[in-house]
C-alpha positions as CSV (number, residue, x, y, z in Angstrom):
1,M,35.9,-15.1,206.4
2,T,33.4,-17.7,205.6
3,G,29.6,-17.7,206.2
4,M,28.5,-21.2,207.2
5,G,29.1,-22.8,203.8
6,Y,27.5,-20.0,201.9
7,G,30.7,-18.7,200.4
8,R,33.6,-16.5,201.3
9,V,34.3,-12.8,202.1
10,S,37.9,-11.9,201.2
11,L,39.5,-8.7,202.5
12,A,42.4,-6.6,201.6
13,G,43.4,-3.4,203.3
14,L,46.1,-0.9,204.2
15,V,46.7,1.1,207.3
16,C,48.1,4.4,206.1
17,T,50.0,7.0,208.1
18,R,51.6,10.3,207.1
19,P,53.2,12.8,209.4
20,G,50.8,15.6,210.4
21,Q,47.7,13.7,209.1
22,R,45.3,11.3,210.7
23,T,45.9,7.6,210.3
24,R,43.7,6.0,207.6
25,F,42.5,2.6,206.7
26,L,41.5,1.7,203.1
27,F,40.1,-1.6,202.2
28,R,38.3,-3.7,199.6
29,T,36.1,-6.7,199.9
30,R,35.3,-9.6,197.6
31,V,32.4,-11.9,197.9
32,R,32.3,-15.4,196.5
33,H,29.0,-17.2,196.7
34,S,29.0,-21.0,197.0
35,G,28.6,-22.7,193.7
36,R,29.4,-19.7,191.6
37,R,32.5,-20.8,189.8
38,H,32.7,-17.6,187.7
39,E,33.3,-15.5,190.8
40,P,36.9,-15.1,191.8
41,K,37.9,-17.0,195.0
42,G,39.6,-14.0,196.4
43,F,42.1,-11.3,195.5
44,T,44.4,-11.8,192.6
45,A,47.8,-10.1,192.0
46,R,45.9,-7.8,189.6
47,S,43.5,-6.9,192.4
48,Y,46.3,-5.9,194.7
49,V,47.9,-3.7,192.0
50,D,44.5,-2.1,191.4
51,L,44.1,-1.5,195.1
52,L,47.6,0.2,195.3
53,D,46.7,2.4,192.3
54,E,43.4,3.4,194.0
55,V,45.2,4.1,197.3
56,H,47.7,6.3,195.4
57,R,44.8,8.2,193.8
58,R,43.1,8.8,197.1
59,L,46.1,9.7,199.2
60,G,48.2,11.5,196.6
61,G,52.0,11.6,196.8
62,P,54.5,8.8,197.1
63,I,53.8,5.6,199.0
64,V,56.1,3.6,201.1
65,L,54.5,0.1,201.4
66,V,55.6,-2.3,204.1
67,W,54.2,-5.6,202.8
68,D,54.2,-9.2,203.9
69,N,55.4,-12.1,201.7
70,E,52.0,-13.5,200.8
71,R,52.4,-15.3,197.5
72,R,50.3,-12.8,195.4
73,H,52.3,-9.9,196.8
74,V,55.6,-11.3,195.4
75,G,54.5,-12.6,192.0
76,A,55.8,-11.4,188.7
77,L,52.8,-9.1,188.0
78,V,53.2,-7.3,191.3
79,R,57.0,-7.1,191.0
80,Q,56.6,-5.5,187.5
81,A,53.9,-3.1,188.8
82,V,56.2,-2.0,191.7
83,E,59.0,-1.3,189.2
84,E,56.8,0.7,186.9
85,R,55.5,3.0,189.7
86,E,58.1,5.6,190.7
87,W,55.7,6.8,193.5
88,L,55.8,3.3,195.2
89,T,58.6,2.0,197.4
90,V,58.1,-1.5,198.9
91,F,59.8,-3.0,201.9
92,R,59.0,-6.6,202.8
93,F,58.3,-8.1,206.3
94,P,60.3,-11.1,207.2
95,T,58.8,-14.4,205.9
96,Y,56.2,-14.8,208.6
97,A,55.8,-11.9,210.9
98,P,52.1,-10.9,211.3
99,E,53.0,-9.2,214.6
100,L,54.7,-6.5,212.5
101,N,51.7,-5.8,210.3
102,P,49.2,-3.2,211.6
103,V,46.5,-4.5,209.3
104,E,46.6,-7.9,211.2
105,G,45.3,-5.9,214.2
106,V,42.4,-4.7,212.1
107,W,41.5,-8.2,211.0
108,S,41.8,-9.5,214.6
109,H,39.6,-6.7,215.9
110,L,37.0,-7.4,213.2
111,R,37.0,-11.2,213.9
112,R,36.5,-10.7,217.6
113,G,33.4,-8.5,216.9
114,L,31.9,-11.2,214.7
115,G,32.1,-14.1,217.2
116,N,28.4,-14.3,218.0
117,L,27.1,-13.2,214.6
118,T,24.8,-15.7,212.8
119,P,24.4,-14.4,209.3
120,R,21.6,-15.7,207.1
121,G,24.0,-15.8,204.2
122,I,27.2,-14.6,202.7
123,D,25.7,-11.3,201.5
124,Q,24.5,-10.4,205.0
125,L,28.0,-11.3,206.3
126,A,29.6,-9.1,203.7
127,V,27.3,-6.1,204.7
128,V,28.2,-6.5,208.4
129,V,32.0,-6.8,207.6
130,R,31.9,-3.7,205.4
131,S,29.9,-1.8,208.0
132,R,32.4,-2.6,210.8
133,L,35.4,-1.9,208.7
134,K,33.9,1.5,207.7
135,K,33.4,2.3,211.4
136,M,37.1,1.5,212.0
137,Q,38.0,4.0,209.2
138,H,36.6,6.7,211.4
139,R,38.6,5.8,214.5
140,P,42.1,7.0,213.9
141,G,43.1,6.4,217.5
142,L,42.2,2.7,217.1
143,L,44.2,2.5,213.9
144,E,47.2,4.2,215.6
145,G,46.9,1.6,218.3
146,F,47.3,-1.2,215.7
147,I,50.5,0.5,214.5
148,A,51.7,1.0,218.1
149,E,51.0,-2.7,218.8
150,T,53.6,-3.7,216.1
151,G,56.4,-1.8,217.9
152,L,57.5,-0.3,214.5
153,D,59.2,3.1,214.8
154,L,57.4,5.3,212.4
155,P,57.7,9.0,211.9
156,S,55.4,11.1,214.2
157,R,51.8,10.9,213.1
């Protein structure tokens, strides 16, 4: 998401489900200010590996990850990290199938809510984005709706 030439807010997140527990959404944001070349443009392969490690720490137990084929998700660093983590099993979506990815519903819902927003800068946009994503974290029914929208047959939540 961009803020009128002021930079970019990058997002990464996972919709997590486990039988007998509420559906959860875990995310990270990155802000890049315009003209600050030392700030990363977005998430790197290392960032995704760190996010997976953090999700594992927070959720505990093994993780089955259904992931798209975004280029940073399939690179050598990520492949090596997946192989090294016995608690992680990865299944890949077909090459381009956003309709199967529940987190795409999260991003779409977020974007619809930002349509009339006029941020004063990228930092204000980042605060609003984080705030709205945190609100979604506390709405398991909404998150379950994003899963249901995919048509994927998951074990009972």
